[in-house]
C-alpha positions as CSV (number, residue, x, y, z in Angstrom):
1,F,-58.4,-6.3,32.1
2,S,-60.9,-7.3,29.7
3,L,-62.4,-5.2,26.7
4,Y,-64.8,-7.3,26.5
5,P,-67.6,-5.1,28.5
6,F,-66.7,-2.1,26.1
7,F,-67.4,-3.9,23.0
8,S,-70.3,-6.0,24.5
9,Y,-71.5,-2.5,25.1
10,N,-70.7,-1.1,21.1
11,I,-72.6,-3.9,19.9
12,Q,-75.7,-4.6,21.0
13,T,-75.9,-0.7,21.5
14,S,-75.4,-0.5,17.3
15,Y,-77.4,-3.8,16.4
16,S,-80.8,-1.5,18.4
17,Y,-80.0,1.4,16.8
18,A,-80.0,-0.1,13.9
19,C,-82.4,-2.2,14.2
20,D,-84.9,1.4,14.6
21,R,-83.2,3.2,12.1
22,L,-84.8,0.0,9.2
23,R,-87.6,0.3,10.8
24,I,-88.8,3.7,10.3
25,I,-86.6,4.0,6.9
26,Y,-89.5,0.7,6.1
27,S,-92.2,3.3,7.3
28,L,-90.8,6.1,4.7
29,K,-90.6,3.9,2.2
30,N,-94.4,2.7,2.4
31,N,-95.9,6.4,3.1
32,N,-94.2,7.5,-0.1
33,E,-95.5,5.3,-2.2
34,S,-98.6,5.7,-0.5
35,Q,-98.9,9.1,-1.0
36,A,-96.9,9.9,-3.9
37,A,-100.6,10.4,-5.8
38,N,-101.1,13.0,-3.5
39,G,-98.2,14.5,-4.1
40,I,-96.6,14.6,-0.5
41,D,-92.6,16.9,-0.6
42,K,-90.5,13.0,-0.5
43,K,-87.6,14.9,0.8
44,K,-89.7,15.7,4.1
45,Y,-89.8,12.5,5.2
46,S,-85.9,11.6,2.3
47,I,-83.6,9.1,4.8
48,Q,-81.1,12.3,4.8
49,N,-83.1,13.4,8.2
50,I,-82.6,9.9,9.4
51,P,-80.6,11.0,12.9
52,R,-77.3,8.9,12.6
53,L,-75.3,6.7,15.3
54,P,-73.0,8.6,17.3
55,R,-69.4,8.8,16.5
56,E,-68.4,7.3,19.6
57,L,-70.5,4.4,19.4
58,T,-69.2,3.4,15.6
59,P,-66.3,1.0,16.2
60,F,-65.5,0.4,12.8
61,T,-64.7,3.6,11.1
62,S,-61.9,4.6,10.9
63,F,-62.6,7.3,13.7
64,S,-63.2,4.3,16.7
65,P,-61.0,5.9,19.1
66,A,-57.5,4.4,19.4
67,I,-57.4,1.9,22.4
68,E,-54.3,1.7,24.9
69,L,-53.3,-1.3,25.3
70,H,-50.3,-2.4,28.2
71,Q,-47.2,-3.5,27.2
72,R,-47.2,-7.3,29.3
73,G,-43.7,-8.6,27.8
74,P,-41.2,-7.1,25.7
75,L,-40.6,-6.7,22.3
76,F,-37.7,-7.6,20.2
77,K,-39.1,-6.7,16.3
78,G,-41.2,-4.7,14.7
79,P,-41.5,-0.7,15.5
80,G,-42.9,-1.5,19.2
81,A,-39.5,-2.9,19.9
82,K,-37.5,-0.7,22.5
83,R,-33.7,-0.1,21.6
84,D,-31.0,0.0,23.8
85,T,-29.5,4.3,22.2
86,G,-26.4,4.1,24.0
87,R,-23.5,2.4,23.5
88,Y,-23.1,-1.0,22.5
89,K,-22.5,-3.5,25.1
90,I,-19.8,-6.1,24.2
91,R,-21.0,-9.6,24.6
92,S,-17.8,-12.4,25.8
93,V,-18.0,-13.5,21.4
94,D,-17.6,-10.0,20.7
95,D,-15.2,-10.0,23.2
96,E,-13.2,-13.1,21.5
97,N,-13.6,-11.9,18.4
98,I,-12.0,-8.5,18.9
99,K,-9.0,-9.7,21.0
100,R,-8.4,-12.5,17.5
101,A,-8.9,-9.8,15.5
102,K,-6.2,-7.6,17.6
103,K,-4.1,-10.7,17.5
104,Y,-3.9,-10.6,13.6
105,G,-4.0,-7.5,12.7
106,L,-0.6,-7.1,14.5
107,E,1.2,-10.4,12.9
108,Q,-0.3,-9.3,9.5
109,S,1.8,-5.6,10.5
110,V,4.8,-7.5,12.3
111,K,5.5,-9.5,8.4
112,Y,4.7,-6.5,6.5
113,V,7.6,-5.3,8.4
114,L,9.7,-7.6,8.5
115,V,9.4,-8.3,4.3
116,K,10.1,-4.5,3.5
117,Q,13.4,-5.5,5.9
118,Q,14.1,-8.1,4.0
119,Q,13.7,-6.4,0.6
120,Q,15.7,-3.9,1.2
121,Q,18.7,-5.5,2.8
122,Q,18.3,-7.3,-0.4
123,R,18.4,-4.2,-2.0
124,V,21.7,-3.4,-0.1
125,Q,23.5,-6.3,-0.3
126,L,22.9,-6.2,-4.2
127,D,24.4,-2.7,-4.2
128,N,27.3,-3.6,-2.8
129,I,27.8,-6.6,-4.6
130,K,27.9,-4.2,-8.1
131,K,30.1,-2.0,-6.4
132,Q,32.4,-4.1,-5.8
133,Q,32.5,-5.7,-9.5
134,A,32.6,-2.2,-10.3
135,L,35.4,-1.3,-8.2
136,L,37.3,-4.7,-9.4
137,L,37.4,-3.7,-12.5
138,M,37.9,0.2,-12.1
139,C,41.3,-1.4,-10.3
140,R,41.7,-3.3,-13.8
141,I,43.5,-2.1,-16.4
142,Y,44.9,-4.2,-20.1
143,I,48.5,-3.7,-21.3
144,G,48.9,-4.0,-25.1
145,S,51.9,-4.8,-27.7
146,I,53.8,-6.3,-24.3
147,N,57.3,-7.1,-26.1
148,F,57.6,-11.0,-25.7
149,E,60.8,-11.2,-23.7
150,L,59.0,-9.1,-20.6
151,N,57.9,-11.4,-17.8
152,E,55.4,-10.1,-15.3
153,A,57.9,-9.3,-12.8
154,M,59.0,-6.6,-15.0
155,L,55.8,-5.4,-15.9
156,K,54.8,-5.3,-12.4
157,Q,57.9,-3.5,-11.4
158,A,56.9,-0.8,-14.1
159,F,53.5,-0.2,-13.3
160,Q,54.4,-0.2,-9.2
161,P,54.9,3.4,-8.9
162,F,51.2,4.3,-9.9
163,G,50.2,1.9,-6.8
164,P,50.4,-1.2,-5.0
165,V,49.9,-4.1,-7.3
166,K,47.0,-6.9,-7.2
167,A,48.5,-8.9,-9.9
168,V,49.5,-9.5,-13.4
169,S,48.4,-11.9,-15.3
170,L,49.8,-12.5,-18.8
171,T,48.3,-15.3,-21.3
172,F,50.8,-18.2,-22.5
173,D,50.5,-19.9,-26.0
174,P,50.6,-23.6,-25.4
175,V,52.5,-24.7,-29.1
176,T,55.0,-21.5,-29.0
177,N,55.7,-21.5,-24.8
178,R,55.3,-18.1,-25.4
179,H,53.4,-14.9,-23.9
180,K,50.8,-13.7,-26.7
181,G,51.5,-9.5,-26.1
182,F,49.5,-8.9,-23.5
183,A,48.6,-8.5,-20.3
184,F,45.7,-7.8,-17.0
185,L,46.8,-6.2,-14.2
186,E,44.7,-5.2,-11.0
187,Y,45.3,-2.3,-8.8
188,E,44.7,-3.0,-4.8
189,I,42.9,1.1,-5.6
190,P,41.0,2.1,-8.8
191,E,42.9,5.6,-8.6
192,A,46.2,3.4,-9.4
193,A,44.7,2.5,-12.5
194,Q,43.3,5.8,-14.2
195,L,46.8,7.4,-12.9
196,S,48.7,4.3,-14.9
197,I,46.5,4.9,-18.0
198,E,46.8,8.6,-18.4
199,Q,50.5,8.0,-17.0
200,M,51.8,4.4,-19.7
201,N,49.6,4.5,-22.7
202,G,52.2,4.9,-25.0
203,V,55.5,5.0,-22.7
204,I,57.8,2.6,-24.9
205,L,59.1,-0.1,-23.0
206,G,61.0,-3.3,-23.9
207,G,61.4,-1.4,-27.2
208,R,57.4,-1.0,-27.8
209,N,55.4,1.6,-27.7
210,I,52.5,-0.3,-25.0
211,K,48.7,0.8,-24.8
212,V,47.7,0.7,-22.0
213,G,43.3,0.8,-20.8
214,R,40.7,-0.7,-19.8
215,P,39.3,-3.9,-20.1
216,S,36.6,-4.8,-22.7
217,N,33.9,-5.6,-19.7
218,M,33.9,-2.2,-18.2
219,P,31.4,-0.8,-19.9
220,Q,28.8,-3.0,-17.9
221,A,29.8,-1.1,-14.9
222,Q,29.4,2.7,-15.9
223,P,26.9,3.0,-14.6
224,I,27.8,1.7,-11.1
225,I,31.2,4.0,-11.7
226,D,29.8,7.2,-12.6
227,Q,27.0,6.8,-9.9
228,L,30.0,6.4,-7.2
229,T,31.4,9.4,-9.2
230,E,29.1,11.5,-8.0
231,E,28.6,10.3,-4.4
232,A,32.4,11.0,-4.4
233,K,32.4,14.4,-4.7
234,N,30.6,15.1,-1.3
235,Y,33.5,13.8,0.2
236,N,37.2,16.1,-0.3
237,R,38.9,13.6,1.3
238,I,41.3,11.6,-1.1
239,Y,43.4,8.5,-0.2
240,I,47.8,8.8,-1.5
241,A,50.0,5.7,-1.6
242,S,53.2,5.1,-2.3
243,I,54.9,7.9,-0.6
244,H,58.4,8.3,0.0
245,P,59.7,7.5,3.8
246,D,61.7,11.0,3.1
247,L,58.1,12.7,1.8
248,T,56.7,15.2,4.7
249,E,53.6,16.3,5.0
250,N,54.5,19.5,4.0
251,D,56.1,18.5,1.3
252,I,52.8,16.8,0.1
253,Q,50.7,19.4,0.8
254,S,52.3,22.0,-1.6
255,V,52.0,19.8,-4.2
256,F,48.4,19.8,-3.9
257,E,48.2,23.0,-3.6
258,A,48.2,24.0,-7.0
259,F,44.9,21.7,-7.7
C-alpha cells in the first residue's frame, strides 16, 4: 500500500490553485489602484470574494481526513498497543518465584510456631519452678526458744502428729557445741506445717514456751501462695495424713461433717 499517488495529487492541485489565486489577487490589486480615482467600489473586487480551496484538497489543515493505516506488526508500547485483558499468564520465572515465596512463608510460619511453643514451655517451666519453691517454703516452719536439752529426734516426735516430717535441722554453736535454741522443720505437705503452727505455737516443750511460725523468707513466695490458694478453691478434695489404723471412713466422715 502506497500513499504517494494521494499526496502527489493533493500537492499538484494545491499548487495550481494557489498560482491562480495569486494571479487574481495581483490583478485585483492593480485594478483597485488604477480605478481608485474613478470611485469604483473596491469591495466588489475584494480578495474575500475569491473562492477558496475545497476542504478535502487542503492537506495541511486540521480538517484533513484521517488516513487509516493497517498495523503490520505487534505494538508493545504506546496508546495503540494491544494488551491481553484476560488472566495473567504465569511464566516459568514467575512460577519459580511463587514456589520460593511459598516455601519461605511456610518456613517462617513453622519457625514462628516453634518459637511460640518454646516460649510457652519456658513460661510453664518457670511457673512450675516458682510453685515448687513456694510449696517448699510452705512446708517449712521455724521453731524458737527451744530447750538446750532437746534434740532433733525429740522435736520430730513432738511435731510428727501433724504430718510426715521430712527433715529437722538444729543450728549448733561450734564453741559451746550446743544448739542455738532454734530449728527449722520441714514437712512433706504444706497443710501439716500450717496445722503445727496453729497448734504448737506457745506450747510448753521441755519446760519452755516454744515459738512456731513461718521462716523469714516466706513473704517472697506470698504471691505464689495466694495463687495456689485461689486455685485450690476450685477443688473439693483434701488430703488427710497420719490416720490411725483403727479409724474407719465413717469415723473420718463424722469428724469432717462439722465443716
